C-alpha positions, 0 to 999 in steps of 0.5 A: 773789046777792052784788053786788061793791060798788066803789062809785059811781064804779065804777057810773058808769063802767060806765054811761058805757061803755054809753052810748057803745056805745049811742049809736053803736049808735043810728046803725044801728038805730032806738031802739026796736029797740035799746030791746028788745034791751037790755031782753030782755039785762036781763031774761035777766040778772036771770032768770039771777042772781036767785032767783024772788023777787028776780026778782019784787020787781026787775021790780015795783020796775022797773014802780013806777019807771016815772014817775021815769025821765028822757027823754033830752035830744037832746045826750045822744045820737043820735036817729032 
């Protein structure tokens, strides 16, 4: 798999764009519903573009980072 290397600014911009979109959806849907959809779609993308070995490494990496995930602060988004 090849990843376009357009720099951290590009990734930060994409992250912010999706955060705005997701924040709006949190007004309409419960946080766990939104998270489930985002996760399912993300895993489908990984499954589609990675070979089996890369996919398994990605899933292991996500699992290994479970304690590094930061909780969101109320000022970072809308919560129900």
